[in-house]
C-alpha positions as CSV (number, residue, x, y, z in Angstrom):
1,M,14.1,-23.4,13.7
2,A,11.4,-20.9,12.8
3,Y,10.6,-20.4,16.5
4,L,14.3,-19.6,17.3
5,S,14.4,-17.2,14.3
6,R,11.4,-15.3,15.6
7,M,12.9,-15.1,19.1
8,A,16.2,-13.8,17.7
9,R,14.5,-11.1,15.7
10,T,12.6,-9.9,18.7
11,S,14.5,-7.1,20.4
12,G,14.7,-5.7,23.9
13,T,13.2,-7.2,27.1
14,Y,10.8,-9.5,25.2
15,R,13.7,-11.2,23.5
16,Y,15.6,-11.5,26.7
17,L,12.7,-13.1,28.6
18,L,12.0,-15.6,25.8
19,H,15.6,-16.8,25.7
20,L,15.7,-16.9,29.5
21,L,12.5,-19.0,29.6
22,L,13.9,-21.5,27.1
23,W,17.2,-21.7,28.9
24,M,15.7,-22.3,32.3
25,M,13.2,-24.9,30.9
26,V,16.2,-26.9,29.7
27,I,17.8,-26.7,33.1
28,C,14.6,-27.7,34.8
29,L,14.3,-30.8,32.5
30,Y,17.9,-31.7,33.3
31,T,17.6,-31.3,37.1
32,F,14.1,-32.7,37.5
33,P,15.3,-36.2,38.5
34,M,17.7,-34.7,41.1
35,L,14.9,-32.4,42.5
36,Q,12.7,-35.5,42.9
37,S,15.4,-37.5,44.8
38,N,16.4,-34.5,47.0
39,W,12.9,-33.2,47.7
40,G,13.0,-34.5,51.3
41,S,16.5,-33.2,52.0
42,A,17.0,-29.5,52.8
43,F,20.7,-29.6,52.1
44,G,20.2,-31.7,48.9
45,L,17.5,-29.4,47.6
46,R,19.5,-26.3,48.4
47,Y,22.6,-27.9,46.7
48,T,20.6,-28.6,43.5
49,L,18.9,-25.2,43.3
50,I,22.2,-23.3,43.9
51,R,24.6,-25.3,41.7
52,Y,22.2,-25.8,38.8
53,G,19.4,-23.1,39.1
54,L,21.4,-20.1,40.3
55,Y,24.6,-20.9,38.4
56,G,22.5,-21.8,35.3
57,F,21.0,-18.3,35.6
58,I,24.4,-16.8,35.8
59,N,25.7,-18.8,32.8
60,F,22.6,-17.5,30.9
61,Q,23.6,-13.9,31.5
62,L,27.1,-14.8,30.1
63,F,25.6,-16.5,27.1
64,Y,23.2,-13.7,26.3
65,L,25.8,-10.9,26.8
66,L,28.2,-12.7,24.4
67,A,25.6,-13.7,21.8
68,F,23.8,-10.4,21.4
69,Y,26.3,-7.7,22.5
70,V,29.9,-8.8,22.3
71,L,30.2,-11.3,19.4
72,P,28.1,-9.1,16.9
73,A,31.2,-6.9,16.8
74,H,32.8,-9.7,14.9
75,G,30.2,-9.2,12.1
76,R,31.1,-5.5,12.0
77,R,34.8,-6.5,11.4
78,K,35.8,-5.5,14.9
79,H,37.6,-8.8,15.5
80,L,39.9,-7.6,18.2
81,Y,37.1,-6.0,20.1
82,A,35.0,-9.2,19.9
83,A,37.9,-11.5,20.9
84,G,39.1,-9.2,23.7
85,G,35.6,-8.6,24.9
86,T,34.8,-12.3,25.0
87,V,37.9,-13.0,27.1
88,A,37.2,-10.1,29.5
89,V,33.5,-11.1,30.0
90,V,34.4,-14.7,30.6
91,L,37.0,-13.7,33.2
92,V,34.6,-11.3,34.9
93,F,31.9,-13.9,35.2
94,S,34.4,-16.4,36.6
95,L,35.1,-13.9,39.4
96,I,31.4,-13.4,39.9
97,K,30.8,-17.1,40.2
98,Y,33.6,-17.3,42.8
99,G,32.0,-14.4,44.7
100,V,28.7,-16.3,44.7
101,A,30.5,-19.4,45.8
102,L,31.9,-17.6,48.9
103,I,28.3,-16.9,49.9
104,F,27.2,-20.5,49.5
105,A,30.5,-22.1,50.4
106,D,29.1,-25.4,51.7
107,E,27.0,-26.0,48.6
108,V,29.6,-24.9,46.0
109,L,33.2,-24.8,47.4
110,Q,33.0,-27.8,49.6
111,G,34.9,-30.6,47.8
112,A,33.0,-33.4,49.4
113,V,30.4,-33.5,52.1
114,A,32.2,-34.0,55.3
115,M,31.2,-36.7,57.7
116,I,30.1,-35.7,61.2
117,G,33.0,-35.0,63.3
118,F,35.4,-34.4,60.4
119,P,36.5,-30.9,59.2
120,K,35.1,-29.5,56.0
121,T,37.5,-29.1,53.0
122,Y,37.0,-26.4,50.4
123,F,38.4,-25.7,47.0
124,S,41.1,-23.0,46.8
125,F,40.6,-20.0,44.6
126,G,42.9,-21.3,41.9
127,T,41.2,-24.7,41.7
128,Y,37.7,-23.3,41.6
129,F,38.6,-20.6,39.2
130,R,39.8,-23.2,36.7
131,F,36.4,-24.9,37.0
132,T,34.5,-21.7,36.4
133,L,36.9,-20.7,33.6
134,A,36.3,-24.0,31.8
135,T,32.5,-23.6,32.1
136,G,32.8,-20.0,30.9
137,I,34.8,-21.1,27.8
138,A,32.1,-23.8,27.1
139,V,29.4,-21.1,27.3
140,A,31.4,-18.8,25.1
141,F,31.6,-21.5,22.4
142,A,27.8,-22.1,22.7
143,A,27.2,-18.4,22.3
144,Y,29.5,-18.2,19.3
145,A,27.7,-21.1,17.7
146,Y,24.3,-19.4,18.3
147,Y,25.6,-16.2,16.9
148,I,26.7,-18.0,13.7
149,F,23.3,-19.5,13.5
150,L,21.6,-16.2,13.8
151,E,23.9,-14.6,11.2
152,W,23.2,-17.5,8.8
153,R,19.5,-17.1,9.3
154,A,19.7,-13.4,8.7
155,R,21.7,-13.9,5.5
156,D,19.3,-16.5,4.3
157,K,16.3,-14.2,5.0
158,A,18.1,-11.3,3.2
159,S,18.8,-13.6,0.2
160,Y,15.2,-14.7,0.1
161,Q,14.0,-11.1,0.4
162,L,16.3,-10.1,-2.5
163,E,14.8,-12.9,-4.7
164,V,11.3,-11.7,-3.8
165,E,12.2,-8.2,-4.7
166,T,13.9,-9.2,-7.9
167,A,10.8,-11.2,-8.9
168,A,8.6,-8.2,-8.1
169,V,10.8,-6.0,-10.3
170,Q,10.6,-8.5,-13.1
171,R,6.8,-8.6,-12.8
172,R,6.6,-4.8,-12.8
173,Y,8.8,-4.7,-15.9
174,T,6.6,-7.2,-17.7
175,Q,3.5,-5.3,-16.7
176,M,5.0,-2.0,-17.9
177,Q,6.2,-3.6,-21.1
178,F,2.7,-5.0,-21.7
179,S,1.0,-1.7,-20.9
180,S,3.4,0.3,-23.1
181,Q,2.8,-2.2,-26.0
182,L,-0.9,-1.9,-25.4
183,L,-0.7,1.9,-25.3
184,L,1.2,2.0,-28.6
185,R,-1.2,-0.3,-30.4
186,K,-4.2,1.6,-29.0
187,L,-2.8,5.0,-29.7
188,K,-2.0,4.1,-33.2
189,A,-5.7,3.1,-33.7
190,L,-6.8,6.1,-31.7
191,E,-4.9,8.4,-34.0
192,S,-7.1,7.4,-37.0
193,M,-10.2,7.9,-34.9
194,L,-9.2,11.4,-33.8
195,A,-8.5,12.3,-37.4
196,D,-12.2,12.0,-38.1
197,E,-13.8,15.3,-36.8
198,Q,-17.2,13.6,-36.4
199,K,-15.8,11.0,-34.0
200,R,-13.3,13.2,-32.2
201,D,-15.6,14.8,-29.7
202,G,-17.8,11.8,-29.0
203,E,-16.2,8.4,-29.4
204,G,-12.7,9.9,-29.3
205,A,-13.1,11.5,-25.8
206,E,-14.8,8.3,-24.5
207,T,-12.0,6.1,-25.9
208,I,-9.3,8.3,-24.3
209,L,-11.1,8.1,-20.9
210,Q,-11.3,4.3,-21.1
211,L,-7.7,4.0,-22.1
212,S,-6.6,6.2,-19.2
213,Q,-8.7,4.1,-16.7
214,L,-7.1,0.9,-18.0
215,L,-3.6,2.4,-17.8
216,R,-4.2,3.8,-14.3
217,Y,-5.2,0.3,-13.1
218,M,-2.1,-1.3,-14.8
219,L,0.4,1.2,-13.3
220,Y,-1.0,2.2,-9.9
221,D,-3.5,-0.3,-8.4
222,K,-2.3,-1.9,-5.2
223,A,-3.6,-5.4,-6.1
224,V,-1.4,-5.3,-9.3
225,R,1.7,-4.5,-7.2
226,F,1.0,-7.5,-4.9
227,D,0.8,-9.8,-8.0
228,K,-2.6,-11.2,-7.0
229,A,-5.8,-9.4,-8.0
230,P,-9.4,-10.4,-7.3
231,L,-10.8,-12.1,-10.3
232,G,-13.9,-9.9,-10.2
233,T,-11.7,-6.8,-10.5
234,E,-9.7,-8.3,-13.3
235,L,-12.9,-9.2,-15.2
236,H,-14.2,-5.6,-14.8
237,Y,-11.1,-4.2,-16.4
238,F,-11.1,-7.0,-18.9
239,H,-14.5,-5.9,-20.0
240,L,-13.2,-2.3,-20.2
241,Y,-10.3,-3.5,-22.3
242,L,-12.8,-5.3,-24.7
243,Q,-14.9,-2.1,-24.9
244,L,-11.8,-0.1,-25.8
245,H,-10.9,-2.8,-28.4
246,N,-14.4,-2.7,-29.9
247,R,-14.3,1.1,-30.3
248,L,-10.9,1.1,-32.0
249,F,-11.5,-2.1,-34.1
250,P,-15.2,-2.1,-34.8
251,R,-14.8,-4.7,-37.6
252,Q,-13.5,-7.2,-35.1
253,A,-16.1,-6.8,-32.4
254,V,-15.4,-9.0,-29.4
255,S,-18.0,-10.3,-26.9
256,V,-17.3,-12.4,-23.8
257,Q,-19.2,-15.1,-22.0
258,V,-18.4,-16.1,-18.4
259,N,-19.6,-19.5,-17.1
260,K,-19.9,-18.6,-13.4
261,S,-19.3,-16.1,-10.6
262,A,-15.7,-14.9,-10.0
263,Q,-16.2,-14.5,-6.2
264,G,-13.6,-16.1,-4.0
265,H,-10.9,-16.3,-6.8
266,Y,-7.7,-14.4,-7.4
267,I,-5.5,-14.3,-10.5
268,T,-2.2,-12.8,-11.7
269,P,-3.0,-9.4,-13.2
270,F,-3.1,-8.9,-17.0
271,Q,-3.1,-12.5,-17.9
272,L,-6.6,-12.2,-19.4
273,Q,-5.6,-9.2,-21.5
274,A,-2.3,-10.8,-22.7
275,A,-4.2,-14.1,-23.5
276,A,-6.9,-12.2,-25.4
277,E,-4.3,-10.3,-27.4
278,Q,-2.7,-13.6,-28.3
279,I,-6.0,-15.1,-29.4
280,L,-7.2,-12.0,-31.3
281,E,-3.9,-11.9,-33.3
282,N,-4.8,-15.3,-34.7
283,Q,-8.4,-14.3,-35.6
284,E,-9.8,-12.8,-38.8
285,A,-9.5,-9.0,-38.6
286,E,-13.0,-8.4,-40.0
287,A,-15.1,-11.0,-38.2
288,P,-16.7,-10.9,-34.8
289,V,-15.1,-13.0,-32.0
290,V,-16.7,-14.6,-29.0
291,L,-14.4,-15.2,-26.1
292,R,-15.4,-17.7,-23.4
293,I,-14.1,-17.6,-19.9
294,N,-14.4,-20.9,-18.1
295,I,-13.8,-20.5,-14.3
296,G,-12.7,-23.8,-12.7
297,T,-11.6,-24.8,-9.2
298,D,-7.9,-23.8,-9.6
299,T,-7.6,-22.8,-13.3
300,L,-9.3,-20.3,-15.7
301,A,-9.6,-21.0,-19.4
302,L,-10.0,-18.4,-22.1
303,S,-11.0,-19.7,-25.5
304,S,-12.6,-18.6,-28.7
305,G,-14.6,-20.8,-31.2
306,P,-15.6,-24.3,-30.4
307,G,-12.4,-25.0,-28.5
308,P,-9.9,-27.8,-28.6
309,G,-10.8,-31.5,-28.8
310,R,-10.8,-34.0,-25.9
311,L,-7.1,-35.0,-26.3
312,Q,-6.1,-31.3,-26.4
313,K,-8.2,-30.6,-23.3
314,L,-6.5,-33.4,-21.4
315,L,-3.1,-32.2,-22.4
316,T,-4.0,-28.6,-21.4
317,R,-5.1,-29.8,-18.0
318,L,-1.7,-31.5,-17.6
319,R,-0.1,-28.2,-18.7
320,Y,1.9,-29.8,-21.5
321,Y,0.0,-28.1,-24.2
322,Q,-1.7,-24.8,-25.0
323,H,-4.1,-24.7,-27.9
324,I,-3.8,-21.4,-29.9
325,N,-7.4,-20.6,-29.2
326,H,-7.6,-22.1,-25.7
327,L,-5.3,-20.7,-23.0
328,T,-5.3,-21.6,-19.3
329,M,-4.0,-19.8,-16.3
330,P,-3.9,-20.6,-12.6
331,L,-6.4,-19.3,-10.1
332,Y,-5.8,-18.8,-6.4
333,A,-8.0,-19.0,-3.3
334,S,-6.3,-16.0,-1.5
335,P,-4.1,-13.1,-2.4
336,A,-1.1,-14.5,-0.4
């Protein structure tokens, strides 16, 4: 199904050749036993190639023309054009088939192979036209079924794309909400720092610079928009976030310990900052805090203090429980 969808999305000559190749492969598989049995007979081989190979190629032109040029008018609400165009194309191809049959009359129009000495009998125009018309109608139904399949796949893809875009908008809204909350909290603390003339030029300017770097990453970084950021990058800005926190809240100084290298891991942006905010809210406001980052195979744990007990750790791994000072989040091996 995925292969057919890729072919259908491909436009122009490449799409035509791919469909033609698949169509003729089906015909070859169907006629292979007949080709084997008629290989030693010139008439039998010519009969098989003309009636199945040549006419299969003509029927493909009918199928392709209907599926990609005539029937799409139905989707544009031009129903009469699609219906009238289908009838006209089927009739024209029926006449084309009869014209080809006149060239290869013995292989196509001959009703039965005549014995030696007996006259050959051929189908009349009316009789053969009924045969070709029936075949054309069958091809038209096949083309319409394929057109419906392509439309269904396009709508399914559009629906999926809409869901992806909606999720991306929701993530961006969450990120902007978090960044705005962070900005308000830090600006409120920064206001008191800037009120002190001794700190205004030194620490105040440095704090504003750190806050602007953090907000620039939150709002404009490409990795943030793709919802997967390298863990090393996230840790860099997490350290910047902690430096900013320590400048604004020196009585609650925060340090961080990381158990191993972050190389080769990806994480959803801002989960560390959000988890740290949640943990720090439940800590004493005038006591130093040590945060520990434990990088596992597919999870990352952020904790403070001694951490939860064995039962709580087991429940955390099963993701049924989150200790107030021990939060876990998933890690990814690639940004996709």
